[in-house]
N, C-alpha and C positions, 0 to 999 in steps of 0.2 A: 504494500500500500504506500502511495506517495506520502512523504513525511508531512507535507503541507496539509493534507487531508486529515491525518492523525492529529496534528496540532489543532486544527479546527474542531475536531471531535472532542478533544480535551477541553478546549475553551467552552464549548457548549455544555459539556458535562459539569464543569465547575459552576457555570451559571445556573444550570438546572438544580444542582445541590443547594445553591443559595436561595433560589426562588421557591423551591419546594420544601426544604427542610431548614433553611436559615443557617446552614453551615457554610462559612465563607472561606474557601481555599483559593480565591481568585488572585490573591497577592502573595501566595507562597512562592518560593523560588521555583521557577517553571521546570528547570532540569530535574529537580528532585521529585516534583509532582508527576512529571512524565514517566520517570523511572518507576515510581510506585504504582501508577495506574496501569502501566504496561505489565508489571508483575501481577497485579490484581486480575487484569483481563485474562492472562494466561492461566493462572492458578484457579480462577473461578470458572474457567471453561467457556469464555465468550469469544466469538470470532472477531469482534470489533469493539472499540470503545463505545460506539453508538448503541450496539446491542446491550452493553452493560448499562448504559444510560437509560434505555427503555425499561429494563428490568427494575432498576433502582427507583425510577419514577413511579412505577405501577405496583411495586411490592415493597412496602416500608420495612419488611423483615430483612430485606437485602442491605439496608443502610448500615447497620452495625458491622456487617461483614466487610463492607467497603471502607468504613471508618478505620478498621483495624489496619488497613494498608496505608491510609492517608495520614494517620497519626502514629508517630514513632513510639513504640513501646519497649525500647531497649534501654535498660538501666541496671544498676546494681547498688547495693547498700554501700554507703561511704565511698562512692565512686570518686576517683581522684582524692585519695586520703589527705593530701597536703592542703586541699581546700578546707576540709573539715577541721584540720589542725589549726589553720589560720583563723577560722571562726572561733574555735575554742580558746586560742591564746591571745587573739588580738581584738576580736569583735565582741565576744561575750563579756569581757571586763567592762566595756562601755554599756552594754545592755543591762548589766547587773545593777546599774544605778537607777533603773526605772522600777516603780512599784508593780507595774503590770506591763505585759508585752504582747504584741501581736506579730505573728510570723506568717508570711504568705509563701506557699510553695506553688508557683504558677507553672502549670503544665506538669502536674504531679505524676502523670502516667499511672503505673500500677503500684505506686506507693513507696518504692525503695528509698527515695530521698526523704520523704516524710518521716519514715521510721528512723532513718539515720539522724535526722534533726531532733526527733522526739527523744531518742536515746542520749544524744549529746546533751540536750537540755536537762534530762534527768541526772546525768552524771555530774553536771555543773550546778545542780540544785536550783534550776530555773524553770523546770517543767510546770510546777504547780501555780506559777504566776503568768503562764503563757497560754494564749489561744492560738492554735495553728489553723490556717485556712488552706486546705488542699483542693486545688481546682484543676479541671481539665475539661476538654470539649468532648471526650469520648466517654459515654456513660458506662460502657463495659469496663474500661480501664478504672474508672472511679469505683465501680463495684468491687473490682479486684483489690484496689487500694484499701477499701474499707474492710475487706475480709482479712487482709494481712496474712495470706497463705502463700508460701513459696516452696519449691521443690528442695529437698535436702541437698541435692547435688550442687545447688547454688550457694549453700551456706558456707562452705569452706572459703570461697572467695570473699563473701560478706565479712566473715570473721577476720580474715587476713587484712582486709581494708580497715576494719574497725580498730584493730591493733595498731596499724600504721598511722591512724588518725589521732593517736594519743588516748585511745579508749581507757577508761579507768575501771572498767568492769569486764565481765565475760559476756560476750554476745548471747551465749546460751542462757543467761539469766532472764532473757526477755522473750524466749519462745519455748514452745513445747513440741517435741518431735514425735511423730507417729505416722505410720503407713507411708513413709517416704516423703512426708511433708513437714515443714516447720510452720507452726501457727503462732504468730506473734501476739503477745499479751494484749487483752482488751484495754488494760490500763494505759497503753501507749496511744489509744484513740480516745481516751476520756475527755480530752480537751481539744479535739479536732473537729472542725466543721468541713465536711466534704460538700463540694458544690460544683455544678456546671458553670464554667465561665470561659468566655472566648476573648483572647487578647485582640482579636480582629474587630469584634463588634460591640463588646460590652464595656461598661464604664467602671470607674473607681467605686469600690464598695466599702472602704474602711481605711483608717490611718494605720500604717504598718511601721514597725521598727526594723524589720528585716524582711527583704523579699529575695527569695532564691528562685531564679528562673534560668536553669542551666540546660544547654543543648536544645533549646526550643527555637530561639531566634535565628539560628543558622539555616532554618528552613523557610525563613521569610524573605521577601524582597526588601529593598532599602526603605521604601515608603512604609511598609508594615512594621519593620524594625523600629522606625522612628515613632510610629504610633504607640508601640508597646513601651518603649523607653519613656515616652511622654506620660503614659499611664502610670508607670512605676514612679516617676518623679512626683506626680500628683498624689500618689498613694502613700508616699513615705513621710513619716513624721520628721520633725526637725532633727537634722543630723542622722537620719536613718541610713541603713545599709542596703546595698544591692549586690547580689552575687550572680555572676554569669558563668557560662561554660568556658572551658579552656581555649576553645577556638572562637570565642565571641569577644567583642570589644565595643566600647562606646566611641572609639576614636573617630569614626566617620558619621556619628549620629548628630542630628540637628540639636540634640539636647545634651551633647557632651559637656558643654560649659556649666551645666547645672550640677555636675558631679565632680568630686575630686577622687583621685586614685588612692585608695586606702591601703590595699595590699595588691599592688600591680601584678605581681607574679601569679596570683590566684584569681585575678579578675574580680576583686571585691572593691566596690566603690562606695563613697559616702555622699549623701546629698549635701550640696553646698548651701550655706546661708545666703539669702538674697543680698 
């Protein structure tokens, strides 16, 4: 099939998803979206993108299956341990001065980063004064995050990362293992609000002291990256902190001047005062 026709099909499918279901992927990086839609078409057994569009428009049960391809669900607990060590050693001493805290995990996927932060805050005796907001656009990912169940084969890597992050306890203190699965304690979710939220279309919903949005904006085009960073700036409390992924940066953002580099090596920024 000529590439130009496939590109048109992708454009029409993204517009259809927005008009029919209000999921807006129109400003995601096009090369990434094309790669994921091509994979979805092949694995779901459709001859063309148009055929896949027809099915998803007329069969709402098809939407969650397609969302699994369009939203990236690859993560691990304490991913990039040096990031969490920097939070522990450099950011949390500042957060400790507040009587209550709000933390937003934007694009929480299946919950690995949420549980990492919850454990970190427990180890630093900050959990009981913190409310965590875990948001994503994929309802199935949110359900998985709320369940807190992971295969045991992944736990070894989680444990290794936790130790490298400066963990003060054993990761096994926080889960129960049975039938090849690790079920994380309900206590780690007692102060968590799980919610659908889109960085593309939704607005600010609270004043946060820390926002962690890692490995999400690399899938956005420049305009959408700017929208997201602007949203984070509006959401942050005075001198609040923003953590990004290792391949992300504010350097080219229209809002770069609103932040100072707090831990440059770990892409941790602090909101500047006006």
